[in-house]
Each structure stands twice: as structure tokens, then as C-alpha cells.
C-alpha positions as CSV (number, residue, x, y, z in Angstrom):
1,M,220.2,151.8,23.6
2,Y,222.4,149.4,25.6
3,L,220.1,149.3,28.4
4,A,217.5,148.6,25.8
5,N,219.4,146.0,24.4
6,E,220.3,144.4,27.7
7,K,216.7,144.3,28.6
8,K,215.7,142.5,25.0
9,L,218.6,139.9,26.1
10,L,217.2,139.3,29.1
11,F,213.6,139.1,27.6
12,I,215.0,136.2,25.2
13,I,216.7,134.3,28.3
14,R,213.6,134.2,30.3
15,Y,210.9,133.4,27.7
16,L,211.9,132.7,24.2
17,L,213.1,129.2,25.3
18,S,209.7,128.4,27.4
19,I,207.5,130.0,24.3
20,I,209.6,127.5,21.6
21,I,208.5,124.4,24.3
22,L,205.2,125.3,24.8
23,L,204.4,125.6,21.1
24,L,206.3,122.6,20.1
25,S,204.4,121.0,22.7
26,I,201.2,122.0,21.3
27,S,201.8,121.4,17.8
28,L,203.3,117.9,18.4
29,T,200.1,117.0,20.9
30,T,197.4,118.1,18.0
31,F,199.5,116.2,15.7
32,L,199.7,113.0,17.5
33,Y,195.7,113.3,18.5
34,F,195.0,113.7,14.9
35,E,197.3,110.6,13.9
36,N,195.7,108.2,16.6
37,K,192.6,109.1,15.6
38,S,193.1,108.5,11.9
39,A,194.8,105.1,12.9
40,F,192.1,104.4,14.9
41,E,189.2,104.8,12.5
42,K,191.5,102.6,9.8
43,I,191.8,100.0,12.3
44,K,188.1,99.7,13.1
45,Q,187.5,99.4,9.7
46,E,190.7,96.7,9.1
47,T,188.7,94.7,11.9
48,E,185.6,93.7,10.3
49,V,187.4,93.1,7.5
50,K,190.1,91.0,9.2
51,F,187.2,88.8,11.1
52,I,185.6,88.2,8.1
53,S,188.4,87.1,6.2
54,E,190.0,84.7,9.0
55,K,186.4,83.2,9.2
56,K,186.2,82.7,5.9
57,Q,189.6,80.8,5.8
58,L,188.4,78.8,8.6
59,I,185.7,77.4,6.9
60,K,187.8,76.6,3.9
61,E,190.1,75.1,6.0
62,Q,187.6,72.9,7.3
63,I,186.3,72.1,4.1
64,D,189.2,71.3,2.7
65,N,190.7,68.7,5.9
66,I,187.3,67.1,5.2
67,Y,187.5,66.4,1.5
68,D,191.0,65.2,2.1
69,Y,189.6,62.6,4.6
70,V,186.9,61.7,2.0
71,I,189.3,61.9,-0.8
72,D,191.6,59.4,1.1
73,E,188.7,56.9,2.0
74,Q,188.0,57.0,-1.6
75,N,191.2,55.6,-2.8
76,S,191.3,53.3,-0.1
77,T,187.8,51.6,-0.9
78,E,189.3,48.7,-2.7
79,E,192.7,48.3,-0.7
80,N,190.2,48.0,2.8
81,L,187.7,45.7,0.7
82,K,190.8,43.9,0.2
83,K,192.1,43.7,4.0
84,S,188.4,43.0,5.1
85,L,188.3,40.1,2.8
86,K,191.6,38.8,3.4
87,T,190.8,39.0,7.4
88,K,188.0,37.1,7.1
89,I,189.3,34.0,4.8
90,Y,192.0,34.2,7.4
91,D,189.6,33.6,10.3
92,I,187.4,30.8,8.6
93,H,190.4,29.2,7.4
94,K,191.8,29.2,11.1
95,V,188.4,27.8,12.1
96,I,188.7,24.8,9.5
97,I,192.2,23.8,10.0
98,N,191.5,23.6,13.7
99,I,188.4,21.4,13.2
100,Y,190.8,19.1,10.5
101,N,193.4,18.9,13.5
102,Q,191.2,18.0,15.9
103,Y,189.4,15.2,14.3
104,K,191.4,14.1,11.5
105,D,192.7,10.9,13.5
106,I,188.8,10.2,14.9
107,Y,186.5,11.0,11.5
108,S,186.5,10.2,8.1
109,K,187.3,12.9,5.6
110,E,183.6,12.9,4.6
111,E,182.5,13.3,8.5
112,I,185.0,16.0,8.5
113,T,183.3,17.8,5.8
114,L,180.0,17.7,7.2
115,L,181.4,19.0,10.6
116,I,183.0,21.9,8.6
117,K,180.1,22.7,6.5
118,T,177.7,22.5,9.7
119,I,179.8,25.0,11.5
120,I,180.2,27.8,8.7
121,K,177.0,27.4,7.0
122,D,175.7,30.6,9.0
123,M,178.8,32.7,8.8
124,K,178.0,35.7,6.6
125,F,179.5,39.3,7.0
126,N,179.0,42.7,5.7
127,D,174.9,43.0,6.3
128,N,174.8,38.9,5.0
129,R,176.1,39.9,1.7
130,G,179.4,38.2,2.2
131,Y,179.5,34.3,2.3
132,F,182.3,31.4,1.9
133,F,182.7,29.1,-0.7
134,I,184.9,26.1,-0.7
135,Y,185.8,24.2,-3.9
136,D,188.6,20.8,-4.0
137,K,191.4,21.1,-6.9
138,D,189.2,19.3,-9.0
139,G,186.4,22.4,-9.3
140,K,183.8,20.6,-7.4
141,N,181.8,22.6,-4.9
142,I,182.1,21.4,-1.2
143,F,180.5,24.5,0.4
144,H,178.5,27.6,-0.6
145,G,177.1,30.0,1.7
146,L,174.8,31.8,-0.4
147,N,173.2,28.7,-2.8
148,V,173.1,25.1,-1.3
149,E,172.3,23.6,-4.8
150,L,175.3,24.4,-6.2
151,E,176.9,21.8,-3.7
152,D,178.6,18.9,-5.5
153,E,178.4,20.3,-8.5
154,N,181.3,20.4,-10.9
155,L,182.0,24.1,-11.9
156,I,185.1,24.0,-13.4
157,K,183.6,25.1,-16.8
158,H,181.6,28.2,-15.1
159,R,182.1,31.4,-16.2
160,D,181.3,35.0,-15.4
161,S,179.4,37.6,-17.2
162,Q,182.7,38.5,-19.2
163,G,183.4,34.9,-20.0
164,V,186.0,34.0,-17.5
165,Y,186.5,30.5,-16.3
166,T,186.7,31.6,-12.8
167,L,187.7,28.1,-11.2
168,K,190.2,27.4,-14.1
169,E,191.5,30.8,-13.0
170,S,191.7,30.6,-9.4
171,L,193.3,27.1,-9.6
172,D,195.8,28.4,-12.0
173,S,196.5,31.3,-9.3
174,L,196.6,29.0,-6.7
175,K,199.6,26.8,-8.0
176,N,201.9,29.2,-7.5
177,S,200.8,30.8,-4.8
178,D,199.3,29.9,-1.4
179,E,196.5,32.8,-1.6
180,S,195.4,35.1,-4.3
181,Y,192.9,38.0,-5.5
182,Q,190.6,37.7,-8.1
183,I,188.6,40.0,-10.1
184,W,185.3,38.5,-11.2
185,Y,182.3,40.6,-12.6
186,W,178.5,39.2,-12.2
187,K,175.1,40.5,-12.8
188,K,173.6,40.6,-9.3
189,T,170.2,39.4,-10.7
190,Q,169.1,37.6,-13.8
191,S,167.3,40.5,-15.1
192,D,170.1,42.9,-14.3
193,D,171.8,44.1,-17.3
194,H,174.7,45.9,-15.4
195,E,177.5,43.9,-14.7
196,Y,179.3,44.9,-11.3
197,K,182.7,44.0,-10.5
198,K,183.6,42.0,-7.3
199,I,186.8,41.2,-5.7
200,G,187.3,37.9,-4.3
201,F,189.7,36.4,-2.0
202,I,191.0,32.8,-1.8
203,K,193.3,30.8,-0.1
204,N,194.7,27.0,-0.5
205,I,193.4,24.5,2.2
206,N,196.4,22.4,2.0
207,E,195.4,19.4,4.5
208,L,191.8,19.0,2.5
209,D,193.1,19.9,-1.1
210,W,190.8,22.4,-1.2
211,F,190.7,26.1,-1.4
212,I,188.5,28.6,0.5
213,G,187.4,32.0,-1.0
214,T,184.9,34.9,-0.4
215,G,184.1,38.1,-3.0
216,E,182.7,41.5,-2.3
217,Y,180.6,44.1,-4.7
218,I,182.6,47.3,-4.6
219,E,179.6,48.8,-5.1
220,D,178.0,47.4,-2.4
221,F,181.3,47.9,0.0
222,K,181.3,51.3,-1.2
223,K,177.8,52.1,-0.1
224,N,179.0,51.2,3.5
225,T,182.0,53.3,3.2
226,Q,180.3,55.9,2.0
227,A,177.8,55.2,5.2
228,E,180.4,55.2,7.6
229,V,181.9,58.7,6.0
230,I,178.8,60.3,6.5
231,K,178.7,59.1,10.3
232,Q,182.2,60.5,10.6
233,I,181.0,64.0,9.2
234,S,177.8,64.0,11.2
235,K,180.3,64.3,14.2
236,F,182.0,67.3,13.4
237,S,180.9,70.7,14.7
238,F,182.3,74.2,14.6
239,G,180.4,75.9,17.1
240,E,176.4,76.5,17.7
241,N,176.2,77.9,14.2
242,S,178.7,76.4,12.2
243,Y,178.3,72.6,11.3
244,I,179.1,70.2,8.3
245,I,176.2,69.6,5.4
246,V,176.5,67.0,3.0
247,T,174.0,66.6,-0.3
248,D,173.9,64.2,-3.0
249,K,173.8,64.4,-6.6
250,N,169.9,64.9,-6.6
251,N,170.8,67.5,-3.8
252,N,169.0,65.8,-1.0
253,Y,170.6,66.3,2.5
254,I,172.6,63.3,3.5
255,S,174.0,64.9,6.2
256,H,172.9,68.0,8.7
257,I,172.7,68.8,12.0
258,N,168.9,69.0,11.8
259,K,168.3,65.4,11.1
260,D,164.5,66.1,9.8
261,L,166.1,67.7,7.1
262,I,167.7,64.3,5.8
263,G,166.6,62.9,2.8
264,K,164.8,66.2,1.7
265,N,166.0,68.8,-1.2
266,A,168.4,71.4,-0.3
267,F,167.6,73.4,-3.1
268,E,163.8,73.1,-2.5
269,K,164.3,74.9,1.1
270,I,166.6,77.4,-0.8
271,K,164.1,78.3,-3.3
272,A,161.6,79.0,-0.4
273,I,164.1,82.0,0.6
274,D,165.6,83.3,-2.8
275,E,165.0,81.4,-6.0
276,N,167.0,83.7,-8.0
277,N,170.3,84.8,-6.6
278,N,170.7,82.0,-3.7
279,L,170.4,79.1,-6.5
280,K,172.3,80.5,-9.0
281,A,175.3,81.0,-7.2
282,I,175.1,77.8,-5.6
283,S,174.9,75.9,-9.1
284,K,177.8,78.3,-10.3
285,V,180.2,77.3,-7.5
286,I,179.0,73.8,-7.9
287,N,180.2,73.6,-11.3
288,E,183.6,75.2,-10.6
289,S,183.9,72.3,-7.9
290,Q,184.6,74.3,-5.0
291,G,184.0,78.5,-3.7
292,Y,182.8,80.7,-1.4
293,V,178.7,81.4,-1.8
294,F,176.7,84.5,-0.3
295,L,172.9,83.8,0.6
296,D,170.3,84.3,3.1
297,F,169.2,81.0,5.0
298,Y,167.5,79.9,7.9
299,K,169.4,79.8,11.3
300,P,169.3,76.6,13.1
301,N,166.1,75.5,15.2
302,T,164.7,79.1,14.2
303,T,162.4,80.9,11.5
304,D,164.9,83.9,11.7
305,I,166.7,84.4,7.7
306,K,170.0,85.6,8.2
307,S,173.1,86.4,5.8
308,K,175.4,83.5,5.6
309,I,178.6,82.6,3.9
310,I,179.5,79.4,3.2
311,Y,182.2,77.7,1.5
312,L,181.3,74.2,-0.5
313,R,183.2,71.7,-2.4
314,T,182.6,68.8,-4.6
315,I,183.5,65.2,-4.0
316,P,184.2,63.5,-7.6
317,N,182.8,60.1,-8.0
318,W,180.7,60.2,-5.2
319,D,178.2,63.3,-6.5
320,W,178.7,65.0,-3.3
321,V,178.8,68.5,-2.0
322,I,180.2,69.1,1.7
323,S,179.8,72.6,2.8
324,T,180.0,74.7,5.8
325,G,179.8,78.2,6.7
326,F,178.5,80.6,9.4
327,Y,176.1,83.6,9.6
328,K,177.4,87.2,9.7
329,D,175.4,88.4,12.5
330,D,177.1,85.9,14.7
331,I,180.8,87.9,13.5
332,D,179.1,91.1,14.4
333,V,178.7,90.3,17.4
334,L,182.5,89.4,17.8
335,I,183.4,92.4,15.7
336,N,181.6,94.8,17.8
337,K,183.2,93.6,21.3
338,E,186.7,93.9,19.3
339,K,185.2,97.4,18.3
340,E,184.2,98.0,22.1
341,I,187.6,97.0,23.1
342,L,189.4,99.2,20.6
343,T,187.2,102.1,21.4
344,L,188.4,101.8,25.2
345,A,191.9,101.8,24.2
346,Y,191.8,104.5,22.0
347,E,190.3,106.7,24.6
348,K,193.0,105.3,27.0
349,N,195.3,106.2,24.8
350,V,194.1,109.9,24.0
351,K,193.9,110.6,27.9
352,E,197.5,109.4,28.3
353,L,198.9,111.5,25.2
354,F,197.1,114.5,26.9
355,L,197.7,113.9,30.2
356,G,201.7,112.9,29.3
357,S,201.6,115.6,26.9
358,L,200.7,118.4,29.6
359,L,203.5,116.6,32.1
360,S,206.1,116.9,29.7
361,T,205.3,120.4,28.8
362,F,205.4,121.3,32.7
363,I,208.6,119.6,33.2
364,L,210.4,121.1,30.4
365,L,209.0,124.7,30.9
366,G,210.2,124.1,34.6
367,I,213.5,123.1,33.0
368,S,213.6,126.1,30.3
369,F,213.0,128.5,33.7
370,Y,216.0,126.9,35.4
371,I,218.3,127.1,32.9
372,S,217.0,130.6,31.9
373,F,217.4,131.9,35.8
374,I,220.9,129.9,35.9
375,I,221.9,132.0,33.0
376,E,220.5,135.1,34.2
377,K,222.4,134.4,37.2
378,K,225.4,134.0,35.4
379,L,224.9,137.1,33.1
380,N,224.4,139.3,36.4
381,T,227.6,137.4,37.7
382,Y,229.8,138.8,34.7
383,K,228.1,141.8,35.2
384,A,228.8,142.7,39.2
385,N,232.3,141.4,38.4
386,I,232.9,143.5,35.5
387,K,231.4,146.4,37.3
388,S,233.4,145.5,40.5
389,Y,236.6,145.4,38.4
390,M,236.2,148.7,37.0
391,D,235.2,150.6,40.1
392,E,238.4,149.4,41.8
393,N,240.7,150.5,38.9
394,Q,238.5,153.7,38.3
395,K,240.7,156.4,40.2
396,Q,244.3,155.4,38.9
397,Y,243.5,154.7,35.3
398,E,240.1,156.5,34.5
399,L,240.2,156.9,31.2
400,L,242.0,153.7,30.6
401,A,239.8,151.8,33.1
402,Q,236.7,153.4,31.2
403,K,237.9,152.1,28.0
404,T,238.9,148.9,29.8
405,K,235.0,148.7,31.0
406,L,233.8,149.5,27.7
407,V,236.3,146.7,26.5
408,A,235.7,144.2,29.1
409,M,232.2,144.3,28.9
410,G,231.7,143.8,25.2
411,Q,234.3,141.0,25.7
412,M,231.7,139.4,28.1
413,L,228.7,140.3,26.3
414,E,230.3,138.7,23.1
415,N,231.3,135.4,24.9
416,I,227.7,135.2,26.1
417,A,226.0,135.6,23.0
418,H,228.6,133.4,21.3
419,Q,227.9,130.7,24.1
420,W,223.9,131.1,23.2
421,R,224.7,131.9,19.4
422,Q,225.0,128.4,18.4
423,P,222.1,126.5,20.4
424,L,220.1,129.3,19.8
425,S,220.7,129.2,15.5
426,L,220.0,125.3,16.2
427,I,216.8,125.9,18.0
428,T,215.8,128.6,15.4
429,I,216.6,126.5,12.4
430,L,215.2,123.3,13.7
431,T,211.9,125.3,14.8
432,S,211.6,126.5,10.9
433,G,212.5,123.2,9.8
434,I,209.3,121.9,11.6
435,K,207.2,124.8,10.5
436,I,207.9,124.5,6.9
437,K,207.5,120.9,7.0
438,K,204.3,121.1,9.2
439,E,203.3,123.7,6.2
440,L,204.1,121.2,3.5
441,D,202.4,118.7,5.3
442,V,205.9,116.4,5.1
443,L,206.9,116.2,8.8
444,E,207.9,112.9,9.8
445,D,208.1,111.5,13.3
446,D,211.7,111.0,13.0
447,F,212.6,114.2,12.1
448,L,210.4,116.0,14.9
449,L,211.4,113.6,17.4
450,S,215.3,114.6,16.5
451,S,214.6,118.0,16.4
452,L,212.7,118.0,19.8
453,T,216.2,116.2,21.2
454,N,218.5,118.4,19.2
455,I,216.5,121.6,21.1
456,E,216.5,119.8,24.5
457,N,220.4,119.3,24.2
458,S,221.2,122.6,23.5
459,A,219.3,124.0,26.3
460,Y,221.5,121.9,28.3
461,H,224.6,123.0,26.4
462,L,226.4,125.5,29.1
463,S,226.3,123.1,31.8
464,E,226.1,119.5,30.2
465,T,230.0,119.3,30.0
466,I,231.1,119.3,33.7
467,E,228.2,117.0,34.3
468,D,229.0,114.1,32.0
469,F,232.7,114.5,33.5
470,R,231.6,114.3,36.8
471,D,229.0,111.5,35.7
472,F,231.4,109.6,33.7
473,F,234.0,109.1,36.7
474,R,231.3,107.8,39.2
475,P,232.0,104.6,40.1
476,D,229.3,102.2,39.3
477,K,227.8,100.1,42.4
478,E,225.6,97.5,40.5
479,K,225.5,96.0,37.1
480,S,222.5,97.6,34.9
481,L,221.4,97.0,31.0
482,F,222.7,99.5,28.9
483,S,222.9,100.0,24.8
484,M,226.4,99.7,23.1
485,N,225.1,102.7,20.7
486,S,224.9,104.6,23.9
487,A,227.8,104.0,25.5
488,L,229.7,104.7,22.2
489,D,227.5,108.1,21.9
490,K,229.0,108.8,25.6
491,T,232.5,108.4,24.9
492,F,232.3,110.0,21.2
493,K,230.8,113.0,23.1
494,L,233.8,113.6,25.3
495,L,236.4,112.7,22.5
496,Q,234.8,114.7,19.8
497,I,236.6,118.0,19.7
498,Q,239.8,115.9,19.5
499,L,238.9,113.9,16.8
500,D,238.0,116.7,15.2
501,N,240.9,118.5,15.6
502,K,243.2,115.7,14.9
503,Q,240.8,114.8,11.6
504,I,240.5,111.5,12.8
505,K,237.4,109.7,10.8
506,V,235.4,107.3,12.9
507,I,233.4,104.3,10.8
508,R,230.7,102.6,12.8
509,N,229.5,99.6,12.0
510,I,227.4,98.2,14.7
511,D,224.2,96.4,15.7
512,D,222.4,97.7,18.1
513,L,222.7,95.6,21.1
514,S,222.6,95.6,24.6
515,I,224.2,93.7,27.9
516,N,224.1,93.9,31.1
517,G,226.9,95.2,33.3
518,F,229.0,98.0,34.7
519,E,228.3,100.8,32.4
520,R,230.9,103.4,33.5
521,E,233.9,101.0,33.4
522,F,232.9,99.8,30.4
523,L,233.2,103.6,28.8
524,Q,236.8,103.5,30.7
525,V,237.6,100.8,28.8
526,L,236.3,102.5,25.3
527,L,237.9,105.7,26.4
528,N,241.6,103.9,27.0
529,I,241.3,102.0,23.4
530,F,240.0,105.0,21.5
531,K,243.0,107.4,23.1
532,N,245.8,104.6,22.2
533,A,244.2,104.8,18.6
534,M,244.5,108.4,18.1
535,D,247.8,108.9,20.1
536,A,248.9,106.2,17.5
537,L,247.3,107.9,14.5
538,E,249.2,111.3,14.9
539,L,251.8,109.7,13.1
540,V,249.8,109.1,10.4
541,P,250.1,112.0,7.9
542,S,246.4,111.5,6.2
543,E,243.4,109.5,6.0
544,K,243.2,108.8,9.8
545,Y,240.5,106.3,10.7
546,I,239.1,104.5,13.6
547,F,237.0,101.4,12.9
548,I,234.3,99.8,15.2
549,D,232.4,96.8,14.8
550,I,229.8,95.6,17.3
551,H,228.1,92.5,16.5
552,Q,226.5,89.0,18.1
553,I,228.0,85.7,17.4
554,N,226.0,82.9,18.9
555,S,225.9,84.0,22.6
556,N,228.5,86.5,22.4
557,L,228.9,90.2,22.2
558,I,232.1,91.0,20.0
559,I,233.4,94.1,19.8
560,K,236.4,95.0,17.4
561,I,238.0,98.1,17.2
562,K,240.9,98.9,14.9
563,D,242.7,101.9,13.5
564,N,245.1,102.1,10.2
565,A,248.0,103.5,12.3
566,G,250.2,100.8,11.2
567,G,249.9,98.5,14.0
568,I,252.3,97.6,17.4
569,K,255.4,96.2,16.9
570,E,255.2,92.3,17.0
571,D,258.3,91.9,19.8
572,I,256.0,94.1,22.0
573,I,252.5,93.3,21.2
574,K,252.3,90.8,23.7
575,R,253.0,93.2,26.4
576,V,250.8,95.6,26.1
577,F,248.6,94.6,28.8
578,E,251.3,94.3,31.7
579,P,250.8,97.0,34.2
580,Y,253.4,100.3,33.6
581,F,253.9,99.0,30.1
582,T,254.5,102.2,27.8
583,T,256.2,103.1,24.5
584,K,254.7,106.7,25.3
585,H,256.8,109.5,26.9
586,Q,256.4,109.6,30.5
587,S,254.7,112.8,30.3
588,Q,252.0,111.2,27.9
589,G,251.1,108.0,29.2
590,T,251.4,106.1,32.8
591,G,251.2,102.6,31.2
592,I,248.3,101.3,33.4
593,G,245.2,102.0,31.0
594,L,245.1,99.1,29.0
595,Y,245.9,97.0,32.1
596,M,242.8,98.6,33.6
597,S,240.7,97.7,30.6
598,E,241.8,93.9,30.6
599,E,241.0,94.0,34.3
600,I,237.6,95.3,33.9
601,I,236.9,93.0,31.1
602,T,238.1,90.0,32.5
603,K,237.3,90.0,36.1
604,H,234.3,92.6,36.2
605,M,232.8,91.6,33.1
606,D,233.2,88.0,32.5
607,G,234.8,88.7,29.2
608,E,237.7,88.7,26.9
609,L,239.9,91.7,25.9
610,N,242.6,90.6,22.9
611,V,244.7,92.7,20.5
612,Q,246.4,91.8,17.0
613,N,247.9,93.0,13.8
614,T,245.3,93.3,11.2
615,D,245.7,94.2,7.2
616,F,242.7,95.1,5.9
617,E,240.8,97.2,2.8
618,F,239.2,100.0,2.8
619,E,237.4,102.1,0.0
620,G,240.2,100.4,-2.3
621,K,243.0,101.3,-0.5
622,R,245.1,98.5,1.8
623,F,245.9,99.5,5.3
624,T,247.6,98.0,8.6
625,G,246.5,98.3,12.3
626,A,246.2,97.4,15.7
627,M,242.7,95.8,16.3
628,F,241.4,95.4,20.0
629,I,238.6,92.7,20.5
630,I,236.0,92.5,23.6
631,T,233.9,89.2,23.9
632,L,231.3,89.5,26.3
633,P,228.9,87.1,27.4
634,M,225.3,88.3,26.7
635,N,224.2,86.8,29.8
636,I,226.2,88.6,32.4
């Protein structure tokens, strides 16, 4: 019976952990493979939607920008016209004054007048629509750039089409100002029934007691502005098959990349492809002022009809429609390229997943076999020691030795079983948990990774404590990047049993930050501070706490460690970092722990270590304790 149980125990030691690792590895690899595959298919589907959505947003932004440009030009039409008229008057006024100043002492006023009229008679602007006129202060016309017959006529009683005495209005406005804008309404021709708004600008010529003026119909200037806007729009292009289209109120092209279409009706071109669907969709969006349209249309410079997505927007007042778009087959090319890249990346990831899984499995199996070998070796050593002990005492204490042998063997086996009970129980619980969650399809990555980590930690349980102590006190030679979380975990791993025995609760409030420095020396600092806090808390009857706060403030890492042990006496708190200073009995402390901690922080890590007493509240209760503050620069 004993031999059978021993064989079972040896079988468990040799193979159980390896079998568990193998099964977990297969399960995890299978799960990750199907997860990656599902994610890959989802990304492929989202890629097409993403590309089209981004392209739609891009053409909308392009049209919106052009819309804003056109509206700005619309709103500034009158202002630009005023500036233009003012500039023209200023230029001609300067010419007249120069002539007058040059010849006033040589020629008579009549001769100067003739000279001025001769020089400015051919001066026109705005495609010869713009001309100048000069009147004296009595209303007599001195010069008229358009109608010579009006010269020398007194037009003081002349009215525009709305009955306004324009000359009287001009003279009145120039009494209080040297220059002025005016609004007139004129018919362009005698047979024209429509009155057009005209903006004028007049300016005094004080030297000759005249005033000079000019004007322009807003409607005519607007056409110039529209032509300039169309000229600017025609320069915009966003790729080979992406360009701006402008149509007028009659749906005729007034701007298109294909110059042969200018002046032709856009709806007639669209009718030739799909009279019903395309025209209805476009008309609907035009009525709504802006929006997307999906239609089929010719690609530039080809006879191919392709699906196209366009965005259009109407221009108020000018009755224009501006639009641009993209052909779906152009986007399909980009989408397919992106899908090819994703496919290659997916295949690479799958390959790396299987290779990584295979490598990890072999490594874990190797580790498990090695651990099993070590345990089996120790078990055999224990058995050999027991047998040797029992054989040595068998003759003198035959009966007692026999009983002792059985008892000792039972104790050793119980010790070994106790050593393995906790890790094996933990492994069994974790694997069962994984299996159940998998069967219920609620297995989460965090739970799976946490379980595997605990299984791995259990496998190292028997030998890692000695290694932890040896690694902890091994001196640092070079700085390295280490995590605050990791440093605290290593420290509490060494202190956890003492914390539990002393019933001390640790409250952590830390950010996951990393710093470049000497990790093992830093661990010694933490160990010294925590040991001092634990010693101080021995005098506290209940509710023993140690609080750790770690945060980044500006470019510094701030670590605050406090307890609720009542604090340090004010007469000694300034001496706690002095060498060999201690309030403990000689058998309990040397007085160099905090001194060495300050040396490490200030000289090795370029930081500061301070201590102060603090009052604080926790869970509705007030406490007092000592708080150590470590300040470290993040760039050390």
C-alpha cells in the first residue's frame, strides 16, 4: 500500500505539472488563434467603412472650405467695389493736382482745364465700364468720360431713376467732408425697365473748386467677382479624379476639369446615364442645400461609367451648386492594398503566436521537469536520511527505532505533502476555474493571465524564497528602469508574513510609474522605512495601518509612506537620519538603517528623503503618525 502511494506521489511530482502546462498552453493557443482571427475579420470589414467615411469627410471639408471662400467674396463684393472706386479716384485726383501744381503759374484755369480733360479722357477701368466725371460746385459738368455732350451742361436739377437730385446730394455731402460714397439707381439703357444699384465715390478738388467722381453698377462688378471666383476654383484639384464642379441656376457647367463641358447642361449629361435615380437624388440634395449623392458617372478622359460619391452645396444669391467627389473604384484600390497589408500582418502574427506558444510550452515543460526533478531528488534525500537514521539506531532501539522510523517517515511525508498541498491546491482551483469559465464562455484574458501567473508562482514556491533573499541583497552595478509597483511587490513579498502576524494592513494608492535608478538599493530604503513603521505599530493595540502614496508631480516622483503609530517625538524627529541614532534597544536596532536610506536617496538617486508627523483621517477616524516623503527626479 505504501509503495503504491509512493508511486502515485512520484507520478504526480513528475508529470502532473507538465500535463497541466501542456493542456493550458494548447487551450490558450487555440483561444488566442480564434480571437485573432475574429479580430482580423472585423478589422477588414471596418477598414472599408473607415476609408469611405474618411474620404466622405474629406470632400465635405473641401466643399465647405470653398463655400466659405465664396460667401466671403459675396459679402465683400460691395466693400471691394468701394475700395476699387476709391483707389481709382485717388489716382486720378493725384494726376489732376500734379497738373494743376505744375502749370498754375503758367497757364490759365481754362487752359489747365483743357489739359486735364485731354489727359484723362481715355482713362477707363473695369472693362471700360468705369469712367470719371468732374463738376464744379455750381453743378456744371466740366468733364464726362462717357458722354461728352454733357460737358458744360448744368445738371444741378438732374435726378436719378428714383427721383433723387444726385448732384445736390453730392454737393451737400462734400460740404462737411472732403470725400464721400453715394448710392444711385439708374437704368442701364432707355428701354430697360429695371433699375440697377450703382455705388459712386466723389472727392473735392479744392484747388479748382471742382469735385471728381466715378461709379460702378454692383451687378456688373458682381460678374467680375464671380469670374474671379470661378478662376480660383478651377485651380483646385485633389488628385487625378477629384476636382471641383460648379453649375449655375440653369444647371450649366461654369467650372469643370473637362473644359469641353463648360456651358453644357449637367443634367443632360446625367440623364444619358440614369435619368431617374441620378436626377432625383441630385435634385433632392439641391433642395436641401447640401448633402451627399451616390450616382454613376463617367470617369474623366474615359467612357467608363463608375460609381461615384459626391458632396454638393448650393451658393445662395448666386444660385450656384459646387460639388466634388470620388470614384469608389479608386478607393477600392486603396482598401485592397490596406487589406493586403492587414493580411500579411495577420499571417505574421499567427505564425509568431504559434512559434511563441510552442517555445513557451517547451520552456515551461523544461522548467516543470526540472522542478519535478529537484523535488523528487529532495524526496529521495529525505527518504535516504530517514532510512540512514533508522538503520543507525535499529540495534539499540529496535522496537522504538521501528516506531520512530515510521513516525519520522510519516512526518517527513506529511511535511512534503504540506509543502505541496498549497501550490497543488491552488493549481487545481485555478485550472478548474479556467475550465469552468471556458465552458461557460466567460473566460477573460485578465483572469486567464492571472491564473497562469499564480500557477507559475506556485511551481517556484519551494525554492524561490532563498533566491529572493539572495537577489535582494545582491549589489546593483548599473542603473536600470524599474516599476514602483514591482518594487513594492518585491518588498511586501519579504514582509508579508510579518505583516500578517502583526495584523498590519497596507493601504496602497499608487500610480503605475517607472524610474531609472538602482532598484535593489531602493528596495533596501523601502524595507528600512517599512520595518521602522512595523516596529512602531507594535505598540498600537488595534487598527494598524501603513499607507503608501506614489504620484508624479511636475517632473518629480513623490513617494509618501505613513503609519498610524502616533508619530515621532518632536525633540528627536530631526535626528532620525543621523548615523547610529536609535530609540530601540541595542538588540533590536543599530541606528544606521535610516541613515543609509538617506544616503542612497540623496547621493545615489539624486533625490530627497524627509520625515514629518502628520494628522489624517481614514474611514471616518482621525489618526496621527510619521510620514516619510521620498522625492526623486523622473529623469535620473
